[in-house]
ZAVEX-950520 format. One record per residue (C-alpha): x, y, z; residue number from 1. Coordinates in nm, 2 decimals. Layout:
<atoms>
[[X; Y; Z]; NUM];
...
</atoms>
This chain:
<atoms>
[[-3.97; -4.50; 1.92]; 1];
[[-3.94; -4.13; 2.01]; 2];
[[-3.59; -4.15; 2.13]; 3];
[[-3.48; -4.33; 1.80]; 4];
[[-3.57; -4.04; 1.61]; 5];
[[-3.41; -3.79; 1.83]; 6];
[[-3.09; -4.00; 1.83]; 7];
[[-3.12; -3.95; 1.44]; 8];
[[-3.13; -3.61; 1.43]; 9];
[[-2.87; -3.57; 1.69]; 10];
[[-2.63; -3.78; 1.48]; 11];
[[-2.74; -3.59; 1.14]; 12];
[[-2.70; -3.27; 1.30]; 13];
[[-2.32; -3.40; 1.44]; 14];
[[-2.24; -3.52; 1.12]; 15];
[[-2.31; -3.22; 0.89]; 16];
[[-2.18; -2.95; 1.16]; 17];
[[-1.80; -2.96; 1.02]; 18];
[[-1.95; -2.98; 0.69]; 19];
[[-2.15; -2.65; 0.76]; 20];
[[-1.84; -2.52; 0.94]; 21];
[[-1.61; -2.54; 0.64]; 22];
[[-1.86; -2.37; 0.41]; 23];
[[-1.93; -2.09; 0.63]; 24];
[[-1.54; -2.04; 0.65]; 25];
[[-1.53; -2.04; 0.27]; 26];
[[-1.80; -1.83; 0.23]; 27];
[[-1.67; -1.57; 0.48]; 28];
[[-1.30; -1.56; 0.34]; 29];
[[-1.44; -1.52; -0.02]; 30];
[[-1.60; -1.24; 0.08]; 31];
[[-1.30; -1.07; 0.24]; 32];
[[-1.08; -1.15; -0.05]; 33];
[[-1.30; -0.93; -0.26]; 34];
[[-1.13; -0.63; -0.18]; 35];
[[-0.91; -0.51; -0.44]; 36];
[[-0.52; -0.65; -0.41]; 37];
[[-0.25; -0.39; -0.30]; 38];
[[-0.02; -0.29; -0.60]; 39];
[[0.28; -0.51; -0.58]; 40];
[[0.45; -0.29; -0.86]; 41];
[[0.50; 0.07; -0.95]; 42];
[[0.61; 0.25; -1.26]; 43];
[[0.95; 0.45; -1.29]; 44];
[[1.10; 0.62; -1.58]; 45];
[[1.44; 0.68; -1.63]; 46];
[[1.64; 0.92; -1.88]; 47];
[[1.89; 0.72; -2.09]; 48];
[[2.20; 0.83; -2.23]; 49];
[[2.39; 0.63; -2.48]; 50];
[[2.75; 0.66; -2.57]; 51];
[[2.88; 0.78; -2.91]; 52];
[[2.88; 0.46; -3.13]; 53];
[[2.47; 0.48; -3.08]; 54];
[[2.27; 0.60; -3.38]; 55];
[[1.92; 0.70; -3.36]; 56];
[[1.61; 0.54; -3.29]; 57];
[[1.79; 0.30; -3.06]; 58];
[[1.57; 0.04; -2.94]; 59];
[[1.55; -0.14; -2.56]; 60];
[[1.40; -0.47; -2.59]; 61];
[[1.12; -0.64; -2.33]; 62];
[[1.34; -0.97; -2.39]; 63];
[[1.66; -0.79; -2.28]; 64];
[[1.49; -0.63; -1.99]; 65];
[[1.36; -0.98; -1.89]; 66];
[[1.71; -1.13; -1.92]; 67];
[[1.86; -0.85; -1.72]; 68];
[[1.62; -0.85; -1.44]; 69];
[[1.39; -1.16; -1.50]; 70];
[[1.03; -1.18; -1.57]; 71];
[[0.88; -0.94; -1.30]; 72];
[[0.96; -0.66; -1.48]; 73];
[[0.78; -0.50; -1.83]; 74];
[[0.86; -0.22; -2.05]; 75];
[[0.56; 0.04; -2.05]; 76];
[[0.54; 0.21; -2.42]; 77];
[[0.54; 0.56; -2.37]; 78];
[[0.53; 0.66; -2.72]; 79];
[[0.46; 1.04; -2.66]; 80];
[[0.80; 1.07; -2.48]; 81];
[[1.02; 0.86; -2.68]; 82];
[[0.87; 0.92; -3.03]; 83];
[[1.02; 1.14; -3.30]; 84];
[[0.78; 1.40; -3.44]; 85];
[[0.94; 1.33; -3.79]; 86];
[[0.93; 0.97; -3.80]; 87];
[[0.62; 0.78; -3.76]; 88];
[[0.62; 0.43; -3.55]; 89];
[[0.63; 0.10; -3.76]; 90];
[[0.41; -0.17; -3.63]; 91];
[[0.62; -0.42; -3.39]; 92];
[[0.64; -0.77; -3.52]; 93];
[[0.71; -0.86; -3.13]; 94];
[[0.41; -0.94; -2.93]; 95];
[[0.61; -0.80; -2.63]; 96];
[[0.64; -0.40; -2.62]; 97];
[[0.96; -0.27; -2.68]; 98];
[[1.09; 0.10; -2.61]; 99];
[[1.25; 0.29; -2.94]; 100];
[[1.43; 0.60; -2.82]; 101];
[[1.49; 0.87; -3.08]; 102];
[[1.70; 1.12; -2.89]; 103];
[[1.96; 1.14; -2.62]; 104];
[[1.82; 1.14; -2.30]; 105];
[[1.50; 0.95; -2.38]; 106];
[[1.27; 0.78; -2.17]; 107];
[[1.26; 0.41; -2.04]; 108];
[[0.95; 0.33; -1.86]; 109];
[[0.94; 0.04; -1.66]; 110];
[[0.70; -0.16; -1.45]; 111];
[[0.89; -0.28; -1.14]; 112];
[[0.83; -0.47; -0.83]; 113];
[[0.79; -0.24; -0.48]; 114];
[[1.06; -0.43; -0.30]; 115];
[[1.34; -0.33; -0.56]; 116];
[[1.52; -0.03; -0.48]; 117];
[[1.52; 0.21; -0.78]; 118];
[[1.91; 0.22; -0.73]; 119];
[[1.97; -0.14; -0.79]; 120];
[[1.78; -0.11; -1.12]; 121];
[[1.99; 0.18; -1.26]; 122];
[[2.30; -0.02; -1.19]; 123];
[[2.18; -0.31; -1.37]; 124];
[[2.06; -0.10; -1.65]; 125];
[[2.40; 0.05; -1.67]; 126];
[[2.52; -0.31; -1.77]; 127];
[[2.42; -0.28; -2.09]; 128];
[[2.71; -0.17; -2.31]; 129];
[[2.59; 0.13; -2.52]; 130];
[[2.42; 0.29; -2.24]; 131];
[[2.67; 0.56; -2.08]; 132];
[[2.44; 0.69; -1.78]; 133];
[[2.10; 0.67; -1.64]; 134];
[[1.89; 0.93; -1.44]; 135];
[[1.57; 0.85; -1.26]; 136];
[[1.31; 1.08; -1.45]; 137];
[[1.02; 1.00; -1.21]; 138];
[[0.86; 0.76; -0.99]; 139];
[[0.51; 0.72; -0.99]; 140];
</atoms>
C-alpha cells in the first residue's frame, strides 16, 4: 500500500510539471513586458510654402496624409504655430486632426515612423499640387 501512494504522488507531480512550467514562463514573460515600449514614431515639423494660387488659410487634411503615406502617419495639431492671431479657429466637423496654415511658411507637424527618412517624407509632400517647397523645421 505505501508503494501505491508513492507512485500516485510521482504520477501527479509528473503530470502537473509541464503545466506549472508553462505558468511560470507566462508569469516571468508578462513581468518582463511591463517595461514601457520603445517609441516607434517621432515628431517632425515642416515649413510649407504654397504656390501663388493658394489663398490663406489653407488646410491640409489628415485624410490626404493617410492617402499619401498610409495609416502610420498622423497630423499633430500645432495651433500656436499655425494660428492667425486675428482669426479664431472654428470647431472642426471632422474627427481627424487637420492642419490649418494661415501664412506662407506655416508649419505642418506630423508623427511619422522612425524607419522612414525625412527626405522621403519631403519628396512625397512635394507631390501635392499646391505645394511649391517644403523645408524641415525641426526633428524631435
